[in-house]
C-alpha positions as CSV (number, residue, x, y, z in Angstrom):
1,M,-30.5,83.9,26.6
2,K,-29.2,82.8,23.3
3,S,-29.3,79.4,23.2
4,R,-30.0,76.4,25.4
5,H,-26.4,75.7,26.1
6,T,-24.3,78.3,27.0
7,Q,-21.3,79.1,29.0
8,I,-20.1,82.4,30.6
9,S,-16.5,83.0,30.8
10,F,-15.7,85.2,34.0
11,I,-11.9,86.4,34.9
12,L,-11.5,83.1,36.1
13,G,-14.0,80.9,34.4
14,Y,-12.6,77.7,32.7
15,D,-14.2,74.7,30.5
16,M,-12.6,72.0,29.7
17,S,-15.1,70.8,27.4
18,A,-15.2,73.7,24.7
19,K,-14.1,72.8,21.7
20,T,-13.4,76.9,20.7
21,F,-13.5,79.9,22.1
22,S,-14.3,82.2,19.0
23,N,-15.1,82.0,15.3
24,D,-12.0,84.9,15.1
25,A,-9.5,82.7,16.9
26,A,-7.3,82.9,14.0
27,Q,-6.9,86.8,14.0
28,T,-3.4,88.0,14.6
29,V,-2.7,90.5,17.2
30,S,-1.9,94.2,15.2
31,P,1.3,95.8,15.8
32,R,-1.0,98.5,17.1
33,Q,-2.6,96.3,19.7
34,W,0.8,95.3,21.0
35,I,2.0,98.8,21.4
36,R,-1.2,99.8,23.2
37,L,-0.7,97.1,25.5
38,V,3.2,98.0,25.8
39,V,1.7,101.4,26.8
40,V,-0.4,100.6,29.3
41,Y,2.3,98.5,31.4
42,L,4.4,101.6,31.0
43,L,2.0,103.9,32.6
44,I,2.2,101.9,35.9
45,P,6.1,102.4,36.2
46,V,5.5,106.1,34.8
47,I,3.0,107.2,37.8
48,L,5.0,105.0,40.4
49,L,8.2,107.0,40.1
50,I,6.4,110.2,39.2
51,C,4.4,110.1,42.5
52,G,7.6,108.5,44.7
53,G,9.9,111.5,43.1
54,D,13.1,109.3,43.3
55,L,14.6,107.8,40.4
56,G,17.3,106.2,42.7
57,W,14.1,104.5,44.2
58,W,15.5,100.6,43.2
59,Q,12.3,98.8,44.5
60,A,9.7,100.6,42.3
61,W,12.5,99.9,39.3
62,L,12.4,96.3,40.3
63,Y,8.6,96.5,40.7
64,S,8.5,98.3,37.3
65,M,10.4,95.7,35.5
66,L,8.2,92.4,37.3
67,I,4.9,94.3,35.8
68,M,5.8,94.8,32.8
69,A,7.8,91.2,32.2
70,A,4.5,90.1,34.0
71,G,2.2,91.4,31.5
72,I,3.8,91.5,28.5
73,V,5.7,88.1,28.5
74,G,2.4,86.5,30.0
75,R,0.5,87.9,26.8
76,M,3.5,86.6,24.6
77,W,2.5,83.3,26.0
78,A,-0.8,83.5,25.9
79,E,-0.5,84.2,22.3
80,Q,2.2,81.4,21.5
81,R,-0.2,79.1,23.3
82,H,-3.1,79.9,21.7
83,P,-2.4,82.2,18.3
84,G,-5.2,84.4,17.9
85,L,-6.2,85.3,21.7
86,T,-4.6,88.3,22.7
87,A,-6.3,90.4,19.5
88,E,-9.6,88.1,20.9
89,R,-9.5,89.9,24.2
90,Q,-8.7,92.8,22.7
91,N,-11.1,92.9,19.9
92,I,-13.4,95.9,20.7
93,E,-16.5,94.3,19.1
94,N,-16.1,92.1,22.2
95,I,-16.1,94.9,24.8
96,Q,-18.9,96.8,22.8
97,N,-21.2,93.5,22.6
98,A,-21.1,93.3,26.6
99,E,-24.0,93.7,29.1
100,A,-24.0,98.0,29.9
101,W,-22.7,96.9,33.3
102,D,-20.3,95.2,32.4
103,K,-19.0,97.9,30.2
104,V,-18.7,100.5,33.1
105,L,-17.1,97.5,35.9
106,A,-14.5,96.2,33.6
107,P,-12.4,99.3,33.2
108,L,-13.2,100.1,36.6
109,M,-12.1,97.6,38.0
110,A,-8.8,97.6,35.9
111,V,-8.3,101.0,37.0
112,S,-9.6,101.1,40.7
113,I,-6.7,97.6,41.3
114,S,-3.2,98.9,39.8
115,F,-3.4,102.6,40.1
116,P,-4.4,103.8,43.2
117,M,-1.9,101.1,44.3
118,V,0.9,102.7,42.4
119,I,0.0,106.5,43.5
120,V,-0.5,105.3,47.3
121,A,3.3,103.6,46.8
122,G,5.0,106.8,45.2
123,L,3.4,109.0,47.7
124,D,4.3,106.4,50.6
125,H,7.6,106.5,49.7
126,R,8.3,110.5,48.9
127,Y,6.7,111.6,52.2
128,N,8.0,108.4,54.1
129,W,5.1,107.6,55.7
130,S,6.0,104.1,56.5
131,P,9.0,102.8,58.3
132,E,12.2,101.5,56.2
133,F,12.0,97.9,56.1
134,P,14.6,95.8,56.3
135,L,16.3,94.3,53.0
136,W,14.9,90.4,53.9
137,L,11.3,91.7,54.2
138,I,11.3,93.1,51.1
139,V,13.0,90.2,49.3
140,I,10.2,88.1,50.7
141,G,7.6,90.6,49.7
142,F,9.0,90.7,46.0
143,L,9.1,87.1,46.0
144,F,5.4,86.6,46.6
145,I,4.5,89.2,44.3
146,S,6.3,87.4,41.6
147,L,4.8,84.2,42.5
148,G,1.0,86.1,42.1
149,Y,2.1,87.9,38.6
150,A,3.8,84.4,37.7
151,F,0.3,82.5,38.3
152,A,-2.1,85.6,37.1
153,A,0.3,85.2,33.4
154,W,0.0,80.9,33.8
155,A,-4.1,81.8,33.8
156,L,-3.5,84.3,31.0
157,A,-1.9,81.6,28.7
158,E,-3.3,78.5,29.8
159,N,-7.1,79.8,30.4
160,R,-8.4,80.4,26.8
161,F,-12.1,82.0,28.3
162,F,-10.1,84.6,31.1
163,S,-11.6,87.9,30.0
164,S,-12.0,91.3,30.8
165,V,-15.7,91.4,30.3
166,V,-18.3,88.6,30.8
167,R,-19.3,87.1,27.0
168,I,-21.6,84.3,26.6
169,H,-20.5,82.1,24.2
170,D,-22.7,79.2,22.1
171,T,-20.6,76.3,22.4
172,C,-23.4,74.0,20.5
173,G,-26.0,74.0,18.8
174,G,-28.8,72.3,20.8
175,G,-29.7,69.6,22.6
176,N,-29.6,69.4,26.8
177,N,-27.2,71.9,28.8
178,H,-25.3,70.9,31.5
179,Y,-28.6,71.3,33.7
180,G,-30.5,68.3,32.3
181,N,-33.0,71.3,30.1
């Protein structure tokens, strides 16, 4: 353990008592990092539309706009709220310093959640595996998805410790921790 008083940040870990989130908080996001982020968010709609095989599939276009808006605008909001936060989250050094198991688990979780979903959805559309849903049900589904993405964007912007890997931060130079040690 690095210090007697540590704070482990998980994806939704939150510690209001922490004064800072990084020594590198003032770093800015480079244009290359923004481009990389946009490319990642463009891959999801591209895969969805290729697997669906139908450029007229309006639900895929709507979902694509939603995921791009939530992902990119959410990160812009986080950057405005906490300057340097996006650069901190994309800092390759944080990923390289992560535990060995986390270096495998974090990318696996990122890929295994979004890409299989859009691949199956696209193939479902192409091969008509599911019955046609009524418009009212599609609208309700998009509203729930929108609320979920809005909540995720809010958490990303408000929670300075929202991270893709587990990181251990020293929050003070010594003394007792929360457990009385």
